Backbone as CSV, one residue per row, in Angstrom:
resi,resn,N_x,N_y,N_z,CA_x,CA_y,CA_z,C_x,C_y,C_z
1,UNK,76.761,80.461,122.091,76.488,79.825,123.446,75.077,80.078,123.861
2,UNK,74.620,81.270,123.666,73.250,81.563,124.050,72.252,80.828,123.259
3,UNK,72.579,80.580,121.917,71.679,79.851,121.008,71.439,78.438,121.558
4,UNK,72.448,77.865,122.248,72.209,76.502,122.802,71.569,76.433,124.156
5,UNK,71.438,77.597,124.769,70.982,77.667,126.194,69.493,77.169,126.208
6,UNK,68.738,77.760,125.344,67.278,77.285,125.415,67.008,75.812,125.150
7,UNK,67.567,75.225,123.999,67.386,73.768,123.806,68.041,72.953,124.966
8,UNK,69.156,73.347,125.509,69.734,72.577,126.578,68.762,72.661,127.843
9,UNK,68.347,73.816,128.164,67.354,73.937,129.276,66.121,73.055,129.049
10,UNK,65.635,73.078,127.878,64.365,72.286,127.554,64.680,70.900,127.695
11,UNK,65.881,70.420,127.236,66.250,68.965,127.299,66.348,68.546,128.693
12,UNK,67.099,69.292,129.514,67.269,68.893,130.897,65.992,69.003,131.711
13,UNK,65.149,70.014,131.410,63.887,70.181,132.086,62.938,68.951,131.735
14,UNK,63.097,68.453,130.538,62.286,67.233,130.198,62.595,66.084,131.139
15,UNK,63.929,65.810,131.377,64.386,64.735,132.180,64.012,65.016,133.613
16,UNK,64.353,66.233,134.139,64.099,66.580,135.493,62.688,66.625,135.802
17,UNK,61.829,67.157,134.886,60.422,67.256,135.124,59.766,65.810,135.256
18,UNK,60.154,64.865,134.375,59.625,63.590,134.535,60.064,62.964,135.885
19,UNK,61.286,63.108,136.195,61.735,62.549,137.533,61.092,63.137,138.756
20,UNK,60.974,64.451,138.625,60.306,65.140,139.853,58.820,64.791,139.956
21,UNK,58.151,64.650,138.712,56.748,64.209,138.700,56.506,62.851,139.273
22,UNK,57.393,61.922,138.992,57.309,60.601,139.446,57.569,60.540,140.938
23,UNK,58.545,61.346,141.406,59.007,61.255,142.862,58.103,62.053,143.822
24,UNK,57.638,63.246,143.261,57.057,64.228,144.272,55.630,64.473,143.961
25,UNK,55.131,63.916,142.777,53.737,64.228,142.379,53.698,65.568,141.718
26,UNK,52.452,65.969,141.194,52.274,67.144,140.422,52.681,68.485,141.215
27,UNK,52.143,68.593,142.374,52.372,69.803,143.179,53.862,69.881,143.621
28,UNK,54.353,68.913,144.238,55.695,68.770,144.680,56.689,68.915,143.509
29,UNK,56.448,68.213,142.436,57.261,68.325,141.225,57.352,69.730,140.686
30,UNK,56.209,70.432,140.650,56.135,71.788,140.196,56.906,72.749,140.988
31,UNK,56.751,72.542,142.305,57.554,73.415,143.261,59.045,73.099,143.108
32,UNK,59.430,71.893,142.946,60.832,71.620,142.683,61.428,72.290,141.436
33,UNK,60.552,72.157,140.292,61.025,72.807,139.092,61.105,74.350,139.258
34,UNK,60.184,74.977,140.084,60.211,76.381,140.274,61.464,76.818,140.984
35,UNK,61.815,76.007,142.036,63.082,76.317,142.764,64.252,76.247,141.835
36,UNK,64.356,75.218,140.961,65.481,75.193,140.005,65.364,76.300,138.975
37,UNK,64.229,76.750,138.630,64.158,77.830,137.682,64.704,79.160,138.316
38,UNK,64.430,79.426,139.573,64.913,80.495,140.177,66.439,80.475,140.374
39,UNK,66.996,79.325,140.641,68.507,79.160,140.765,69.097,79.406,139.362
40,UNK,68.410,78.837,138.292,68.877,78.962,136.977,68.826,80.475,136.592
41,UNK,67.845,81.121,136.908,67.695,82.632,136.540,68.913,83.331,137.240
42,UNK,69.133,83.135,138.530,70.244,83.767,139.258,71.604,83.434,138.615
43,UNK,71.716,82.179,138.344,73.058,81.796,137.800,73.377,82.435,136.429
44,UNK,72.387,82.437,135.589,72.645,83.015,134.263,72.715,84.519,134.306
45,UNK,71.976,85.171,135.228,72.037,86.651,135.494,73.443,86.990,135.921
46,UNK,74.051,86.221,136.720,75.439,86.444,137.186,76.392,86.210,135.966
47,UNK,76.150,85.185,135.280,77.080,84.857,134.155,76.964,85.808,132.968
48,UNK,75.658,86.184,132.647,75.476,86.981,131.436,74.554,88.212,131.677
49,UNK,73.266,88.060,131.869,72.432,89.216,132.122,71.076,88.778,132.657
50,UNK,70.394,89.617,133.271,69.027,89.177,133.930,67.934,88.727,132.866
51,UNK,67.886,89.433,131.734,66.958,89.113,130.749,67.124,87.689,130.169
52,UNK,68.404,87.394,129.880,68.663,86.045,129.366,68.307,84.999,130.400
53,UNK,68.656,85.336,131.680,68.283,84.380,132.785,66.827,84.237,132.898
54,UNK,66.021,85.272,132.797,64.541,85.136,132.883,63.995,84.331,131.730
55,UNK,64.515,84.488,130.542,64.024,83.720,129.392,64.422,82.282,129.556
56,UNK,65.615,81.997,130.069,65.977,80.604,130.272,65.094,79.983,131.359
57,UNK,64.815,80.740,132.386,63.891,80.181,133.513,62.549,79.943,132.911
58,UNK,61.998,80.815,132.112,60.634,80.535,131.539,60.722,79.339,130.625
59,UNK,61.740,79.172,129.766,61.812,77.957,129.015,61.966,76.719,129.794
60,UNK,62.682,76.747,130.867,62.824,75.708,131.818,61.443,75.271,132.388
61,UNK,60.651,76.293,132.881,59.414,76.064,133.580,58.348,75.422,132.567
62,UNK,58.310,76.088,131.340,57.276,75.597,130.343,57.501,74.155,130.053
63,UNK,58.741,73.807,129.645,58.986,72.377,129.333,58.961,71.539,130.580
64,UNK,59.412,72.068,131.661,59.491,71.217,132.869,58.094,70.814,133.419
65,UNK,57.172,71.851,133.553,55.925,71.541,134.212,55.060,70.520,133.294
66,UNK,55.173,70.698,132.035,54.550,69.785,131.188,55.070,68.357,131.426
67,UNK,56.383,68.244,131.646,56.937,66.907,131.872,56.728,66.391,133.322
68,UNK,56.524,67.362,134.198,56.145,66.915,135.579,54.833,66.226,135.480
69,UNK,53.860,66.831,134.698,52.504,66.136,134.472,52.729,64.753,133.838
70,UNK,53.608,64.692,132.791,53.831,63.386,132.143,54.403,62.417,133.138
71,UNK,55.506,62.826,133.862,56.055,61.903,134.752,55.185,61.350,135.868
72,UNK,54.351,62.283,136.451,53.399,61.959,137.425,52.269,60.983,136.862
73,UNK,51.819,61.270,135.663,50.720,60.476,134.990,51.278,59.114,134.839
74,UNK,52.385,59.015,134.230,53.020,57.608,133.959,53.261,56.891,135.245
75,UNK,53.817,57.580,136.249,53.935,56.873,137.524,52.704,56.354,138.111
76,UNK,51.567,57.069,138.003,50.372,56.669,138.524,49.771,55.500,137.758
77,UNK,49.914,55.476,136.413,49.576,54.314,135.680,50.398,53.132,136.080
78,UNK,51.722,53.239,136.180,52.556,52.068,136.441,52.276,51.512,137.864
79,UNK,51.865,52.346,138.754,51.653,51.903,140.202,50.223,51.341,140.336
80,UNK,49.419,51.574,139.450,48.030,51.109,139.553,47.129,52.145,140.255
81,UNK,47.745,53.257,140.542,46.791,54.397,141.254,46.007,55.095,140.215
82,UNK,46.326,54.940,138.883,45.318,55.413,137.882,44.761,54.175,137.319
83,UNK,43.377,54.015,137.707,42.686,52.807,137.204,42.190,53.047,135.899
84,UNK,42.489,52.234,134.956,42.051,52.360,133.535,40.932,51.348,133.210
85,UNK,40.007,51.819,132.479,38.893,50.916,132.091,37.976,50.414,133.212
86,UNK,37.782,51.253,134.207,36.973,50.960,135.300,35.459,51.048,134.888
87,UNK,34.691,50.253,135.709,33.162,50.330,135.600,32.585,51.271,136.515
88,UNK,31.571,52.114,136.059,31.077,53.105,137.012,30.311,52.520,138.152
89,UNK,29.866,51.296,137.963,29.098,50.651,139.114,30.039,49.892,140.026
90,UNK,31.259,49.584,139.638,32.244,48.878,140.576,33.068,49.854,141.404
91,UNK,32.300,50.592,142.184,32.932,51.700,142.994,34.026,51.178,143.962
92,UNK,33.806,50.119,144.527,34.809,49.605,145.518,36.181,49.373,144.937
93,UNK,36.214,49.085,143.587,37.431,48.782,142.872,38.354,49.977,142.731
94,UNK,37.686,51.143,142.568,38.544,52.223,142.237,38.405,53.515,143.096
95,UNK,37.530,53.598,143.946,37.202,54.819,144.667,38.350,55.275,145.549
96,UNK,39.250,54.336,146.036,40.336,54.686,146.918,41.625,54.952,146.151
97,UNK,41.648,54.986,144.911,42.784,55.227,144.061,42.767,56.686,143.652
98,UNK,43.921,57.159,143.114,44.127,58.567,142.886,43.436,59.028,141.576
99,UNK,43.434,58.214,140.552,42.714,58.582,139.348,41.925,57.452,138.787
100,UNK,41.008,57.752,137.926,40.177,56.640,137.291,39.735,57.183,135.914
101,UNK,39.740,56.135,135.045,39.119,56.417,133.625,38.168,55.275,133.377
102,UNK,37.057,55.520,132.806,35.986,54.526,132.740,35.847,53.843,131.365
103,UNK,35.319,52.641,131.364,35.163,51.849,130.129,33.589,51.899,129.758
104,UNK,32.813,52.199,130.718,31.336,52.376,130.450,30.776,53.558,131.089
105,UNK,29.404,53.635,131.053,28.763,54.761,131.683,28.651,55.961,130.667
106,UNK,28.060,57.055,131.160,27.904,58.156,130.352,28.010,59.387,131.228
107,UNK,28.619,60.490,130.641,28.638,61.853,131.185,27.500,62.593,130.672
108,UNK,26.486,62.901,131.599,25.235,63.538,131.134,25.411,65.062,130.981
109,UNK,25.988,65.518,129.957,26.153,66.918,129.628,24.832,67.681,129.637
110,UNK,23.780,66.986,129.308,22.507,67.708,129.128,21.948,68.061,130.508
111,UNK,22.519,67.480,131.680,22.054,67.798,132.872,23.142,68.620,133.664
112,UNK,24.144,69.123,133.029,25.179,69.917,133.635,24.641,71.331,134.120
113,UNK,25.186,71.764,135.263,24.892,73.092,135.753,26.126,73.728,136.292
114,UNK,26.145,75.071,136.231,27.299,75.854,136.615,26.989,76.777,137.819
115,UNK,27.864,76.902,138.721,27.781,77.924,139.794,29.167,78.532,139.978
116,UNK,29.097,79.792,140.428,30.413,80.464,140.640,30.249,81.722,141.490
117,UNK,31.424,82.391,141.559,31.374,83.680,142.284,32.480,84.587,141.780
118,UNK,32.385,85.836,142.130,33.399,86.826,141.732,34.500,86.693,142.858
119,UNK,35.711,86.524,142.374,36.904,86.454,143.315,37.477,87.865,143.381
120,UNK,37.585,88.395,144.616,38.163,89.809,144.793,39.607,89.719,145.313
121,UNK,40.257,90.861,145.085,41.617,91.041,145.564,41.451,90.949,147.142
122,UNK,42.603,90.553,147.669,42.796,90.484,149.171,42.460,91.748,149.731
123,UNK,42.832,92.953,149.197,42.574,94.223,149.795,41.194,94.799,149.470
124,UNK,40.337,94.051,148.742,38.917,94.371,148.577,38.683,95.236,147.364
125,UNK,39.737,95.418,146.512,39.553,96.329,145.346,38.658,95.669,144.354
126,UNK,38.733,96.074,143.035,37.858,95.501,142.040,37.882,94.020,141.764
127,UNK,36.839,93.485,141.282,36.920,92.052,141.033,38.045,91.652,139.918
128,UNK,38.616,90.497,140.070,39.696,90.131,139.182,39.315,88.952,138.350
129,UNK,38.496,88.112,138.715,38.152,86.883,137.914,36.816,86.219,138.519
130,UNK,36.230,85.383,137.645,35.043,84.666,138.044,35.409,83.199,138.190
131,UNK,35.421,82.777,139.397,35.656,81.365,139.669,34.382,80.597,139.596
132,UNK,34.273,79.337,138.884,33.142,78.563,138.757,33.402,77.160,138.775
133,UNK,32.305,76.335,138.916,32.451,74.808,138.859,31.280,74.375,138.099
134,UNK,31.505,73.378,137.244,30.453,72.659,136.501,30.288,71.345,137.070
135,UNK,29.122,70.943,137.432,28.737,69.671,137.915,27.914,68.886,136.919
136,UNK,28.379,67.696,136.664,27.691,66.786,135.574,27.542,65.409,136.167
137,UNK,26.381,64.924,136.072,26.157,63.465,136.679,26.892,62.490,135.705
138,UNK,27.469,61.463,136.269,27.980,60.341,135.556,27.049,59.140,135.859
139,UNK,26.534,58.460,134.899,25.475,57.442,135.221,25.818,56.220,134.374
140,UNK,25.309,55.078,134.890,25.418,53.758,134.257,24.357,53.630,133.057
141,UNK,24.683,52.678,132.242,23.639,52.394,131.112,22.400,51.986,131.779
142,UNK,21.335,52.471,131.207,19.924,52.161,131.647,19.503,53.082,132.835
143,UNK,20.275,54.091,133.133,19.882,54.960,134.271,18.556,55.644,133.930
144,UNK,17.815,55.871,134.916,16.533,56.562,134.793,16.552,57.764,135.693
145,UNK,15.748,58.745,135.366,15.683,60.060,136.135,15.414,59.849,137.647
146,UNK,14.677,58.755,137.934,14.376,58.599,139.361,15.478,57.869,140.067
147,UNK,16.480,57.380,139.371,17.676,56.687,139.994,18.523,57.661,140.743
148,UNK,18.981,57.352,141.898,19.973,58.363,142.519,21.286,58.431,141.743
149,UNK,21.824,59.602,141.726,23.170,59.791,141.020,24.241,59.805,142.127
150,UNK,25.119,58.827,141.924,26.268,58.715,142.918,27.616,59.391,142.445
151,UNK,27.741,59.435,141.175,29.111,60.001,140.683,28.819,61.384,140.005
152,UNK,29.641,62.309,140.398,29.481,63.653,139.983,30.822,64.165,139.412
153,UNK,30.885,64.484,138.166,32.104,65.047,137.397,32.014,66.552,137.777
154,UNK,33.201,67.007,138.210,33.387,68.452,138.580,34.462,69.040,137.798
155,UNK,34.325,70.181,137.307,35.390,70.813,136.419,35.217,72.317,136.383
156,UNK,36.240,73.039,136.134,36.319,74.445,136.065,36.254,74.834,134.597
157,UNK,35.944,76.018,134.208,36.015,76.488,132.854,35.101,75.661,132.038
158,UNK,35.622,75.096,130.882,34.743,74.446,129.836,34.784,72.985,130.191
159,UNK,35.582,72.456,131.025,35.507,71.046,131.456,36.002,70.121,130.395
160,UNK,35.711,68.882,130.543,36.238,67.754,129.661,35.671,67.885,128.210
161,UNK,36.495,67.387,127.268,36.033,67.365,125.968,36.491,65.973,125.413
162,UNK,35.922,65.476,124.288,36.343,64.182,123.741,35.405,63.122,124.252
163,UNK,35.717,61.867,123.847,34.962,60.765,124.346,35.191,60.462,125.853
164,UNK,34.018,60.095,126.463,34.054,59.891,127.918,35.139,58.844,128.348
165,UNK,35.341,57.857,127.553,36.361,56.776,127.983,37.705,57.173,127.860
166,UNK,37.919,58.424,127.241,39.290,58.941,127.098,39.578,59.908,128.166
167,UNK,38.618,60.265,129.103,38.793,61.244,130.133,39.289,60.598,131.400
168,UNK,40.007,61.419,132.158,40.580,61.019,133.437,40.073,61.907,134.615
169,UNK,39.744,61.277,135.672,39.217,61.968,136.831,40.070,61.676,138.122
170,UNK,40.223,62.757,138.889,40.754,62.519,140.258,39.627,62.355,141.260
171,UNK,39.743,61.277,142.047,38.687,60.986,143.095,38.892,61.877,144.229
172,UNK,37.885,62.753,144.464,37.977,63.742,145.480,36.898,63.535,146.617
173,UNK,37.089,64.080,147.711,36.131,63.921,148.885,35.660,65.217,149.368
174,UNK,36.297,66.359,148.871,35.930,67.684,149.425,35.616,68.667,148.222
175,UNK,34.489,68.630,147.707,34.154,69.673,146.700,33.989,71.029,147.261
176,UNK,34.369,72.029,146.514,34.229,73.409,147.067,32.771,73.932,147.028
177,UNK,32.502,75.087,147.585,31.161,75.627,147.677,30.506,75.709,146.241
178,UNK,31.253,76.214,145.380,30.777,76.341,143.901,30.173,75.074,143.522
179,UNK,30.994,74.019,143.634,30.578,72.741,143.105,29.332,72.122,143.804
180,UNK,29.334,72.476,145.129,28.061,71.974,145.860,26.818,72.800,145.390
181,UNK,26.980,74.033,145.080,25.833,74.788,144.584,25.375,74.334,143.121
182,UNK,26.464,73.999,142.400,26.166,73.450,141.041,25.413,72.174,141.115
183,UNK,25.666,71.361,142.047,25.057,70.074,142.242,23.561,70.294,142.641
184,UNK,23.364,71.311,143.645,22.076,71.696,143.972,21.162,72.191,142.899
185,UNK,21.870,72.907,141.922,21.096,73.390,140.751,20.691,72.270,139.866
186,UNK,21.567,71.260,139.740,21.160,70.108,138.878,19.892,69.398,139.519
187,UNK,19.960,69.266,140.809,18.856,68.684,141.553,17.509,69.520,141.375
188,UNK,17.670,70.843,141.454,16.505,71.730,141.466,15.980,71.784,139.915
189,UNK,16.809,71.995,139.051,16.317,72.217,137.611,16.001,70.870,136.892
190,UNK,16.660,69.812,137.210,16.467,68.557,136.391,15.740,67.394,137.283
191,UNK,15.461,67.795,138.536,14.773,66.833,139.403,15.522,65.579,139.500
192,UNK,16.820,65.722,139.646,17.780,64.558,139.948,17.916,64.262,141.353
193,UNK,18.000,63.027,141.714,18.174,62.600,143.108,19.617,62.319,143.353
194,UNK,20.149,62.884,144.467,21.619,62.599,144.816,21.576,61.395,145.716
195,UNK,22.560,60.530,145.395,22.823,59.356,146.299,23.338,59.772,147.650
196,UNK,22.894,59.078,148.769,23.339,59.337,150.112,24.872,59.345,150.273
197,UNK,25.550,58.552,149.419,27.067,58.493,149.460,27.634,58.927,148.191
198,UNK,27.657,60.198,147.923,28.098,60.711,146.516,29.606,60.536,146.386
199,UNK,30.099,60.422,145.307,31.538,60.427,144.940,31.741,61.479,143.913
200,UNK,32.734,62.394,144.239,33.014,63.542,143.389,34.301,63.234,142.671
201,UNK,34.240,63.495,141.346,35.400,63.261,140.438,35.787,64.471,139.712
202,UNK,36.986,64.938,139.975,37.449,66.214,139.408,38.234,65.813,138.121
203,UNK,37.983,66.494,137.034,38.545,66.317,135.760,39.951,66.675,135.830
204,UNK,40.801,65.791,135.164,42.253,65.929,135.137,42.632,66.002,133.566
205,UNK,43.520,67.031,133.212,43.913,67.206,131.833,45.094,66.197,131.616
206,UNK,44.882,65.066,131.080,45.897,64.147,130.731,45.322,63.020,129.941
207,UNK,46.156,62.244,129.228,45.710,61.229,128.365,45.638,59.888,129.022
208,UNK,44.804,59.014,128.663,44.798,57.662,129.221,45.766,56.664,128.491
209,UNK,46.500,57.209,127.445,47.519,56.535,126.627,48.882,56.873,127.076
210,UNK,49.634,55.973,127.780,51.000,56.383,128.135,51.867,56.954,127.045
211,UNK,51.741,56.354,125.852,52.500,56.825,124.758,52.189,58.310,124.431
212,UNK,50.943,58.684,124.409,50.611,60.145,124.254,51.021,60.964,125.371
213,UNK,51.005,60.527,126.569,51.517,61.351,127.634,52.997,61.645,127.549
214,UNK,53.814,60.670,127.128,55.226,60.803,126.931,55.430,61.787,125.725
215,UNK,54.664,61.598,124.641,54.725,62.472,123.439,54.529,63.911,123.735
216,UNK,53.433,64.099,124.706,53.081,65.483,124.937,54.151,66.165,125.621
217,UNK,54.901,65.604,126.591,55.961,66.225,127.331,57.216,66.478,126.253
218,UNK,57.383,65.519,125.336,58.510,65.673,124.357,58.177,66.788,123.482
219,UNK,56.947,66.944,123.014,56.509,68.070,122.164,56.670,69.374,122.797
220,UNK,56.356,69.429,123.992,56.536,70.688,124.849,58.007,71.115,124.845
221,UNK,58.901,70.194,125.159,60.318,70.531,125.181,60.852,70.869,123.844
222,UNK,60.377,70.179,122.814,60.787,70.573,121.412,60.361,71.903,120.938
223,UNK,59.127,72.236,121.353,58.461,73.478,121.025,59.284,74.663,121.745
224,UNK,59.604,74.432,122.961,60.319,75.468,123.702,61.605,75.745,123.053
225,UNK,62.343,74.657,122.690,63.671,74.805,121.942,63.523,75.550,120.590
226,UNK,62.576,75.262,119.909,62.304,75.877,118.573,61.940,77.371,118.681
227,UNK,61.017,77.650,119.644,60.729,79.085,119.928,62.030,79.820,120.330
228,UNK,62.820,79.283,121.222,64.084,79.981,121.587,64.885,80.307,120.424
229,UNK,65.111,79.243,119.501,65.957,79.495,118.337,65.235,80.507,117.434
230,UNK,64.003,80.411,117.259,63.359,81.301,116.379,63.331,82.764,116.834
231,UNK,63.184,82.973,118.087,63.383,84.296,118.633,64.829,84.859,118.421
232,UNK,65.778,84.003,118.669,67.156,84.532,118.399,67.389,84.912,116.949
233,UNK,66.914,84.026,116.082,67.018,84.227,114.685,66.332,85.560,114.220
234,UNK,65.143,85.814,114.807,64.420,87.050,114.410,65.103,88.307,114.985
235,UNK,65.688,88.209,116.206,66.487,89.343,116.705,67.734,89.626,115.792
236,UNK,68.347,88.562,115.420,69.572,88.821,114.533,69.230,89.344,113.176
237,UNK,68.036,88.933,112.695,67.533,89.469,111.357,67.078,90.964,111.532
238,UNK,66.517,91.319,112.684,66.115,92.695,112.894,67.432,93.606,113.126
239,UNK,68.411,93.049,113.655,69.666,93.781,113.879,70.311,94.109,112.605
């Protein structure tokens, strides 16, 4: 019975995650999955034991959150809120949508700058992490150094990878202080001019191909089930 618990949780989490992602969005869907995980943990703890409940809840969340992302991404594509193949100069066509992926233009990684700060614990004890933002100009073909930059790609950690036309961005209006400082550094170090009406684009980890989005969620659920069965087999072998 326990052997089936992980694969069953992963399978149901796949379906529930996609539904929650489509209905409630990424944040709301993740919260809904977390509430279900807590209920699952409690239920299995009552039925069997707390450790099995915790493992099932973890399996549920891993497979579920990946499929919340898949469900949300597919819903945005189907509704037109994710504009595919947009032109960087046709701002009015895509700026009021949730996500955008471009068919032209260039991400000028050679002009990228980073700014960040040490994030401390609430009680003021030792630093725990370094929060940062990378700001990179997105420009049209034929752009010159003296031309104002209107589009700014913002990302944390290492940022986007792969071809520019395969990347997805969330259209944002409120960059944080780190991102604003990173843009100021681009201006100061590379003598770039900022457009009076800048548009900030936050990098989103997702594919522009609906088939790949669905496959990613399916792989996450299958991997969860395989890990569950593998751990059980290892424990029995050790016993």
